[in-house]
N, CA, C and O of each residue as an XYZ file, in Angstrom:
644
protein
N     -24.666     31.367    102.652
C     -23.537     32.383    102.831
C     -23.565     33.669    101.676
O     -22.963     34.722    101.885
N     -24.156     33.472    100.750
C     -24.625     34.853     99.396
C     -25.575     35.126    100.295
O     -26.253     34.455    101.073
N     -25.441     36.671     99.920
C     -26.314     37.822    100.361
C     -27.891     37.255     99.771
O     -28.009     36.690     98.683
N     -29.043     37.526    100.711
C     -30.136     37.250     99.550
C     -30.093     39.115     98.663
O     -30.666     39.026     97.577
N     -29.813     39.900     98.807
C     -29.748     41.196     98.807
C     -28.991     40.843     96.730
O     -29.473     41.020     95.612
N     -27.781     40.353     97.213
C     -27.154     40.580     96.134
C     -27.986     39.608     94.690
O     -28.360     39.992     93.581
N     -28.029     38.077     95.443
C     -28.940     37.431     94.384
C     -30.235     37.713     93.754
O     -30.578     37.128     92.726
N     -31.208     38.884     94.533
C     -32.274     39.363     94.124
C     -31.514     40.671     93.005
O     -32.013     41.030     91.938
N     -30.462     41.103     93.494
C     -30.140     42.342     92.204
C     -29.861     41.473     91.210
O     -30.604     41.507     90.229
N     -29.083     40.802     91.224
C     -28.683     39.501     90.098
C     -29.518     39.403     89.119
O     -29.373     39.790     87.959
N     -30.682     38.711     89.756
C     -32.120     38.414     89.154
C     -32.687     39.429     88.624
O     -33.520     39.243     87.738
N     -32.374     40.668     89.033
C     -33.440     41.862     88.411
C     -32.580     42.334     87.393
O     -33.082     42.662     86.318
N     -31.084     42.435     87.610
C     -30.050     42.712     86.656
C     -30.456     41.819     85.159
O     -30.706     42.333     84.068
N     -30.431     40.435     85.474
C     -30.575     39.831     84.471
C     -31.662     39.697     83.616
O     -31.637     39.494     82.402
N     -32.974     39.878     84.628
C     -34.041     40.043     83.329
C     -34.007     41.340     82.418
O     -34.108     41.432     81.194
N     -33.804     42.486     83.561
C     -33.213     43.834     82.586
C     -32.746     43.569     81.291
O     -33.198     43.866     80.186
N     -31.553     42.827     81.718
C     -30.750     42.608     80.672
C     -31.571     41.767     79.225
O     -31.868     42.234     78.125
N     -31.744     40.489     79.742
C     -32.562     39.848     78.658
C     -33.826     40.648     78.075
O     -34.079     40.373     76.902
N     -34.674     41.604     78.700
C     -34.712     42.504     77.811
C     -34.542     43.101     77.384
O     -35.420     43.629     76.702
N     -33.712     43.400     77.390
C     -32.937     44.569     76.120
C     -32.032     43.817     75.093
O     -31.826     44.150     73.926
N     -31.637     42.962     75.619
C     -31.227     41.946     74.390
C     -31.988     41.366     73.098
O     -31.535     41.134     71.977
N     -33.539     41.173     73.710
C     -34.420     40.975     73.112
C     -35.149     41.909     72.304
O     -35.766     41.603     71.284
N     -35.041     43.257     72.882
C     -35.435     44.166     72.092
C     -35.066     44.087     71.139
O     -35.747     43.780     70.161
N     -32.887     44.551     71.126
C     -32.625     44.306     69.929
C     -32.253     43.687     69.047
O     -31.645     44.047     68.039
N     -32.747     42.269     69.505
C     -32.964     41.436     68.633
C     -31.343     40.870     68.376
O     -31.183     40.322     67.285
N     -30.298     40.941     69.152
C     -29.426     39.936     68.809
C     -28.812     39.396     69.525
O     -28.872     39.749     70.703
N     -28.041     38.421     69.183
C     -27.226     36.870     70.307
C     -25.869     37.362     69.977
O     -24.970     36.545     70.173
N     -25.534     38.510     69.524
C     -23.965     38.108     69.014
C     -23.428     38.506     70.165
O     -24.060     39.351     70.799
N     -22.298     38.064     70.649
C     -21.444     37.682     71.447
C     -20.556     39.447     71.838
O     -20.142     40.411     71.195
N     -20.655     38.979     73.361
C     -19.804     40.775     73.271
C     -18.047     40.440     73.238
O     -17.425     39.406     73.485
N     -17.608     41.777     72.826
C     -16.226     41.731     72.324
C     -15.469     41.452     73.524
O     -16.084     41.572     74.583
N     -14.088     41.056     73.570
C     -13.371     40.549     74.900
C     -12.943     42.060     75.612
O     -12.605     43.137     75.119
N     -13.137     41.566     77.067
C     -13.062     42.506     77.606
C     -11.245     43.382     77.739
O     -10.289     42.725     77.326
N     -11.032     44.591     78.232
C      -9.568     44.987     77.761
C      -8.989     44.992     79.649
O      -9.533     44.325     80.529
N      -7.964     45.791     79.818
C      -8.134     45.775     81.762
C      -8.812     46.516     82.073
O      -9.451     47.327     81.403
N      -8.784     46.402     82.795
C     -10.012     47.270     83.463
C      -8.974     48.764     83.820
O      -9.622     49.806     83.728
N      -8.305     48.846     83.993
C      -7.775     49.952     84.400
C      -6.032     49.585     84.882
O      -5.272     48.695     84.498
N      -5.853     50.675     85.850
C      -3.697     50.587     86.178
C      -4.696     50.418     87.523
O      -5.861     50.807     87.612
N      -4.112     49.912     88.267
C      -3.721     49.720     89.288
C      -2.035     49.186     89.999
O      -1.338     48.191     89.798
N      -1.868     50.446     90.906
C      -0.259     50.130     91.288
C       0.903     49.937     89.956
O       1.832     49.132     89.898
N       0.564     50.776     89.131
C       1.583     51.656     87.802
C       1.241     50.059     87.079
O       2.167     49.821     86.304
N       0.633     49.371     87.082
C       0.452     47.775     86.593
C      -1.286     47.754     85.952
O      -2.223     48.322     86.514
N      -1.363     47.124     84.938
C      -2.691     46.806     84.108
C      -3.568     46.047     85.629
O      -3.193     45.147     86.380
N      -4.732     46.811     85.624
C      -5.633     45.655     86.364
C      -5.876     44.191     85.519
O      -5.587     44.224     84.323
N      -6.212     43.357     85.884
C      -6.536     42.113     85.742
C      -7.313     42.312     84.886
O      -8.081     43.249     85.104
N      -7.504     41.439     83.351
C      -8.862     41.513     82.857
C      -9.905     40.659     83.430
O      -9.536     39.946     84.362
N     -11.008     40.590     83.105
C     -12.012     39.568     83.735
C     -11.892     38.223     83.092
O     -11.566     38.032     81.920
N     -12.192     37.300     83.992
C     -11.482     36.254     83.847
C     -12.594     35.154     82.408
O     -13.750     35.063     81.997
N     -11.372     34.625     82.196
C     -12.088     33.828     80.965
C     -13.128     33.179     81.082
O     -13.718     33.084     82.158
N     -13.525     32.622     79.986
C     -14.854     32.211     79.962
C     -14.694     31.009     81.099
O     -13.581     30.917     81.618
N     -15.689     30.116     81.504
C     -15.343     29.123     82.337
C     -15.564     27.696     81.454
O     -16.408     27.564     80.568
N     -14.841     26.909     81.793
C     -14.741     25.690     80.856
C     -16.399     25.037     81.667
O     -16.860     25.167     82.800
N     -16.928     24.280     80.331
C     -18.177     23.605     80.370
C     -18.287     22.615     81.543
O     -19.379     22.573     82.111
N     -17.337     21.845     81.963
C     -17.251     21.023     83.243
C     -17.570     21.805     84.408
O     -18.308     21.504     85.346
N     -16.870     22.904     84.199
C     -17.122     23.828     85.290
C     -19.049     24.394     85.696
O     -19.656     24.489     86.762
N     -19.387     24.607     84.490
C     -20.772     24.877     84.867
C     -21.847     23.646     84.911
O     -22.958     23.758     85.428
N     -21.439     22.659     84.397
C     -21.973     21.577     84.778
C     -22.319     20.866     86.482
O     -23.145     20.181     87.086
N     -21.130     21.550     86.653
C     -21.086     21.183     88.175
C     -22.565     22.110     89.014
O     -23.314     21.708     89.904
N     -22.542     23.255     88.384
C     -23.889     23.583     89.159
C     -25.469     23.253     88.942
O     -26.447     23.704     89.536
N     -25.366     22.221     87.787
C     -26.431     21.656     87.386
C     -27.555     22.992     86.573
O     -27.344     23.902     85.771
N     -28.789     22.468     87.319
C     -29.833     23.474     86.246
C     -30.037     24.937     88.060
O     -30.407     25.028     89.231
N     -29.659     25.400     87.327
C     -29.553     27.223     88.086
C     -30.881     28.054     87.767
O     -31.249     28.286     86.616
N     -31.555     28.473     88.907
C     -32.399     29.132     89.016
C     -32.217     30.629     88.317
O     -31.173     30.917     87.732
N     -33.530     31.719     88.454
C     -32.907     32.999     87.876
C     -31.998     33.605     88.991
O     -31.846     33.423     90.199
N     -31.604     34.197     88.284
C     -30.067     34.924     88.908
C     -29.223     34.413     89.929
O     -28.716     34.952     90.913
N     -29.179     33.154     89.440
C     -28.176     32.231     90.348
C     -27.263     31.966     89.272
O     -26.188     31.548     89.704
N     -27.319     32.073     87.880
C     -26.059     31.947     86.736
C     -25.607     33.102     86.919
O     -24.427     33.211     86.587
N     -26.187     34.212     87.405
C     -25.235     35.527     87.666
C     -24.294     34.961     89.116
O     -23.074     34.840     89.005
N     -24.871     34.697     90.212
C     -24.199     34.563     91.209
C     -23.214     33.412     91.288
O     -22.308     33.475     92.118
N     -23.337     32.274     90.413
C     -22.285     31.364     89.876
C     -21.423     32.164     89.165
O     -20.283     31.915     89.558
N     -21.418     33.022     88.292
C     -20.425     33.459     87.399
C     -19.375     34.845     88.168
O     -18.185     35.110     87.997
N     -20.366     35.467     88.981
C     -19.851     36.276     89.752
C     -18.257     35.375     90.514
O     -17.070     35.587     90.267
N     -18.892     34.383     91.454
C     -18.404     33.649     92.514
C     -16.609     33.128     91.738
O     -15.439     33.185     92.118
N     -17.310     32.672     90.566
C     -16.187     31.697     89.361
C     -15.576     33.009     89.132
O     -14.488     32.467     88.938
N     -15.353     34.040     89.008
C     -14.995     35.171     88.924
C     -13.929     35.609     89.726
O     -12.734     35.818     89.515
N     -14.756     35.705     90.809
C     -14.250     36.259     92.350
C     -13.125     35.539     92.264
O     -12.058     36.122     92.072
N     -13.191     33.947     92.412
C     -11.611     33.346     92.879
C     -10.932     32.683     92.143
O     -10.227     31.741     92.503
N     -11.117     33.268     90.551
C     -10.144     33.257     89.451
C      -9.118     34.641     89.928
O      -7.935     34.475     90.228
N      -9.686     35.786     89.935
C      -9.046     36.823     90.289
C      -8.192     36.678     92.038
O      -7.034     36.955     92.349
N      -9.048     36.273     92.672
C      -8.302     36.529     94.021
C      -7.038     36.455     94.346
O      -6.629     37.322     95.118
N      -6.037     35.372     93.838
C      -4.862     35.322     93.838
C      -4.115     36.579     93.481
O      -3.389     37.135     94.306
N      -4.279     37.005     92.326
C      -3.647     38.411     91.419
C      -4.090     39.703     92.026
O      -3.441     40.749     92.025
N      -5.728     39.430     92.743
C      -5.525     40.996     93.351
C      -4.944     41.037     95.046
O      -4.888     42.103     95.659
N      -4.535     39.711     95.666
C      -3.914     39.774     96.875
C      -2.153     40.140     96.460
O      -1.469     40.854     97.193
N      -1.722     39.632     95.425
C      -0.615     39.562     94.592
C      -0.242     41.433     94.755
O       0.690     41.963     95.360
N      -1.424     42.109     93.924
C      -1.192     43.368     93.656
C      -1.695     43.989     94.984
O      -2.092     45.130     94.745
N      -1.817     43.695     96.189
C      -1.842     44.707     97.200
C      -0.099     44.411     97.676
O       0.819     45.231     97.663
N      -0.066     43.152     98.023
C       0.852     43.221     98.301
C       2.356     43.697     97.560
O       3.355     44.094     98.159
N       2.224     43.565     96.420
C       3.153     44.491     95.203
C       3.229     45.682     96.105
O       4.208     46.036     96.761
N       1.511     46.507     96.014
C       1.431     47.634     96.085
C       2.602     48.352     97.496
O       3.514     49.178     97.526
N       1.952     47.523     98.433
C       2.479     47.926     99.456
C       3.838     47.821     99.639
O       4.249     48.673    100.427
N       4.921     46.889     99.081
C       6.155     46.823     99.206
C       6.489     47.779     98.280
O       7.483     48.455     98.544
N       5.807     48.035     97.095
C       6.590     49.529     96.431
C       6.238     50.620     97.212
O       6.946     51.625     97.148
N       5.305     50.598     97.909
C       5.468     51.988     99.056
C       4.408     52.712     98.084
O       4.696     53.873     97.793
N       3.157     52.157     97.515
C       2.446     52.626     96.666
C       0.744     52.462     97.092
O      -0.134     51.703     96.681
N       0.759     53.625     98.172
C      -0.374     53.354     99.126
C      -1.890     53.804     98.030
O      -3.048     53.466     98.275
N      -1.546     54.414     97.148
C      -3.308     54.780     96.426
C      -3.284     53.323     95.538
O      -4.121     52.520     95.950
N      -2.671     52.970     94.678
C      -2.630     51.306     94.396
C      -2.927     50.590     95.094
O      -3.884     49.872     94.807
N      -2.158     50.413     96.529
C      -2.711     49.737     97.936
C      -4.276     49.657     97.816
O      -5.103     48.746     97.801
N      -4.304     50.995     97.740
C      -6.240     51.270     98.455
C      -6.948     51.190     97.463
O      -8.103     51.074     97.870
N      -6.911     51.183     95.998
C      -7.303     50.467     95.018
C      -7.870     49.008     95.093
O      -8.958     48.505     94.817
N      -6.512     48.471     95.652
C      -6.931     46.687     95.232
C      -7.603     46.894     96.451
O      -8.824     46.912     96.298
N      -7.180     47.074     97.742
C      -7.911     46.348     98.723
C      -9.381     47.127     98.444
O     -10.256     46.490     97.857
N      -9.603     48.305     98.806
C     -11.648     48.398     98.508
C     -11.859     47.654     97.463
O     -12.926     47.072     97.658
N     -11.424     47.364     96.478
C     -12.067     46.267     94.835
C     -12.431     44.878     95.977
O     -13.524     44.338     96.148
N     -11.158     44.571     96.616
C     -11.399     43.173     96.753
C     -12.450     42.874     98.249
O     -13.113     41.882     98.550
N     -12.268     44.062     98.898
C     -13.351     44.439    100.072
C     -14.512     44.641    100.155
O     -15.246     44.249    101.063
N     -14.969     45.607     98.726
C     -16.617     45.135     98.262
C     -16.681     44.375     97.232
O     -17.670     44.598     96.533
N     -15.921     43.466     96.834
C     -16.338     42.501     96.429
C     -16.590     40.874     97.293
O     -17.340     39.928     97.052
N     -15.641     41.113     98.289
C     -15.569     39.877     99.266
C     -17.161     40.350     99.694
O     -18.154     39.706     99.356
N     -17.203     41.813    100.640
C     -18.467     41.775    101.126
C     -20.019     41.384    100.316
O     -21.059     40.877    100.735
N     -19.592     41.889     98.984
C     -21.165     41.167     98.642
C     -21.117     39.524     98.191
O     -21.886     38.991     97.391
N     -19.916     38.822     98.984
C     -20.413     37.035     98.870
C     -20.382     37.122    100.074
O     -20.472     35.968    100.494
N     -20.307     37.812    100.895
C     -21.048     37.746    102.368
C     -19.651     37.062    103.478
O     -19.694     36.442    104.541
N     -18.495     37.540    102.608
C     -16.734     37.598    103.042
C     -17.382     38.212    104.326
O     -18.248     38.985    103.919
N     -17.361     38.217    105.368
C     -17.348     39.115    106.381
C     -16.132     39.204    106.919
O     -15.525     40.265    107.068
N     -15.751     38.166    107.215
C     -14.523     38.546    108.251
C     -12.807     38.709    107.419
O     -11.810     39.152    107.989
N     -12.876     38.136    105.736
C     -12.001     38.784    104.842
C     -12.444     40.579    105.054
O     -11.630     41.316    105.609
N     -13.486     41.008    104.664
C     -14.053     42.343    104.967
C     -13.392     43.207    105.631
O     -12.885     44.271    105.274
N     -13.438     42.492    106.994
C     -13.096     43.390    107.992
C     -11.419     43.527    108.152
O     -10.825     44.455    108.700
N     -10.884     42.445    107.574
C      -9.392     42.243    108.145
C      -9.207     43.337    106.631
O      -8.436     44.221    107.002
N      -9.532     43.560    105.391
C      -9.483     44.507    104.497
C      -9.434     45.806    105.034
O      -8.592     46.687    104.862
N     -10.640     45.793    105.830
C     -10.825     47.423    106.286
C      -9.772     47.783    107.444
O      -9.291     48.885    107.708
N      -9.526     46.407    108.126
C      -8.167     47.247    109.215
C      -7.090     47.752    108.595
O      -6.416     48.690    109.024
N      -6.815     46.870    107.111
C      -5.434     47.410    106.526
C      -5.655     48.384    105.895
O      -4.667     49.119    105.916
N      -7.029     49.062    104.931
C      -7.443     49.865    104.734
C      -6.774     51.081    105.558
O      -5.928     51.909    105.219
N      -7.468     50.879    106.764
C      -7.261     52.008    108.179
C      -5.592     52.281    108.033
O      -5.219     53.384    108.432
N      -4.790     51.571    107.613
C      -3.008     51.179    108.040
C      -2.866     51.995    107.216
O      -2.470     53.021    107.768
N      -3.014     52.180    105.715
C      -2.050     52.052    104.596
C      -1.615     53.981    105.020
O      -0.533     54.328    104.545
N      -2.295     54.959    105.731
C      -1.529     55.788    105.601
C      -0.407     56.124    106.636
O       0.158     57.218    106.632
N      -0.183     55.361    107.315
C       0.825     55.332    108.405
C       1.905     54.532    108.310
O       2.568     54.029    109.217
N       2.081     54.421    106.654
C       3.498     53.709    106.628
C       3.853     52.926    107.057
O       3.573     52.751    108.243
N       5.003     51.614    106.097
C       5.448     50.455    106.358
C       4.845     50.584    107.926
O       4.361     51.674    108.230
N       4.858     49.509    108.928
C       4.827     48.957    110.320
C       4.858     47.702    110.161
O       4.655     47.162    109.073
N       5.158     46.998    111.397
C       4.972     45.590    111.435
C       3.344     45.511    111.257
O       2.808     44.982    110.283
N       2.652     46.110    112.332
C       0.871     46.149    112.500
C       0.732     45.785    110.512
O       0.400     44.687    110.065
N       0.947     46.538    109.981
C       0.547     46.319    108.490
C       0.617     45.527    107.730
O      -0.143     45.297    106.789
N       2.171     44.660    108.261
C       2.107     43.442    107.618
C       1.485     42.413    108.540
O       0.653     41.559    108.234
N       1.893     42.586    109.419
C       0.626     41.609    110.282
C      -0.664     41.735    109.856
O      -1.304     40.687    109.769
N      -1.161     42.677    109.594
C      -2.748     42.735    108.655
C      -2.429     42.101    107.421
O      -2.839     40.941    107.479
N      -2.108     42.242    106.783
C      -1.490     41.881    105.766
C      -1.612     39.897    105.515
O      -2.245     39.245    104.684
N      -0.903     39.563    106.392
C      -1.058     38.197    106.568
C      -2.366     37.752    107.141
O      -2.779     36.693    106.667
N      -3.066     38.285    107.999
C      -4.118     38.350    108.267
C      -4.895     38.255    107.207
O      -5.481     37.176    107.297
N      -5.389     39.131    105.708
C      -6.275     39.892    104.884
C      -5.805     37.883    104.466
O      -6.558     36.920    104.612
N      -4.792     37.878    104.107
C      -3.689     36.545    103.384
C      -4.786     35.277    103.753
O      -5.137     34.553    102.822
N      -5.243     35.061    104.939
C      -5.193     33.803    105.807
C      -6.602     33.353    105.559
O      -7.054     32.213    105.448
N      -7.333     34.823    105.485
C      -8.494     35.046    105.828
C      -9.297     34.464    104.041
O     -10.168     33.619    103.834
N      -8.790     35.051    103.391
C      -8.841     35.131    102.034
C      -8.647     32.927    101.552
O      -9.225     32.153    100.789
N      -7.644     32.842    102.448
C      -7.935     31.192    101.996
C      -8.946     30.583    102.806
O      -9.498     29.552    102.421
N      -9.180     31.020    103.679
C     -10.675     30.286    104.370
C     -11.758     31.020    103.582
O     -12.722     30.278    103.394
N     -11.867     31.895    103.208
C     -13.221     32.177    102.246
C     -13.247     31.714    100.956
O     -14.298     31.672    100.317
N     -11.962     31.287    100.416
C     -11.862     30.751     99.268
C     -12.649     29.082     99.183
O     -13.503     28.642     98.413
N     -11.926     28.463    100.327
C     -12.732     27.235    100.942
C     -14.029     27.177    101.358
O     -14.675     26.128    101.347
N     -14.433     28.167    101.702
C     -15.984     28.453    102.471
C     -16.881     28.508    100.608
O     -17.682     27.644    100.252
N     -16.565     29.405     99.948
C     -16.893     29.630     98.893
C     -16.874     27.895     97.564
O     -17.719     27.480     96.770
N     -15.709     27.469     97.889
C     -15.262     26.326     96.629
C     -16.283     25.122     97.898
O     -16.748     24.253     97.160
N     -16.650     24.872     99.110
C     -17.365     24.234     99.792
C     -18.875     24.234     99.334
O     -19.426     23.159     99.097
N     -19.526     25.391     99.211
C     -20.344     26.017     98.847
C     -21.140     25.124     97.502
O     -22.349     24.956     97.348
N     -20.059     24.665     96.670
C     -20.287     24.778     95.335
C     -21.249     23.370     95.185
O     -20.913     22.323     95.738
N     -22.398     23.480     94.424
C     -22.795     22.139     95.192
C     -22.712     20.832     94.250
O     -23.664     20.085     94.027
N     -21.495     20.695     93.772
C     -21.026     19.515     93.231
C     -21.143     18.275     93.692
O     -20.654     17.335     93.065
């Protein structure tokens, strides 16, 4: 389900970060992240909090890049409901630009994880944003939420625990 390209990218990225950290010689933790920005007039959610040890233990020993992929999946799942709520709120408030940002964010991260059906529904929804509130747009939002539920289940089922 997860793309080989993304896994390879994570592996290369992780190796580069480890090399850079080794050259600096610090094991200091990164400071907590601030909210990513503003979406629909509201602060976007900050990156997910640290995963509890039981969650990381489920994945056992991970190869190079797999830890980054696991972290991405965990973050995606933790943020999914908030992203869907942001899209729904922006549409209810007629905040087309906020909805566009939220849809694009979820669409791109879903594509990276192999959620082609969800990404396709989000692309359809994005194409309807400039048409104003329509029954089609509401129906598409329901399809997006249904596809998100299926994709969430697929990601959780792929967990090797």
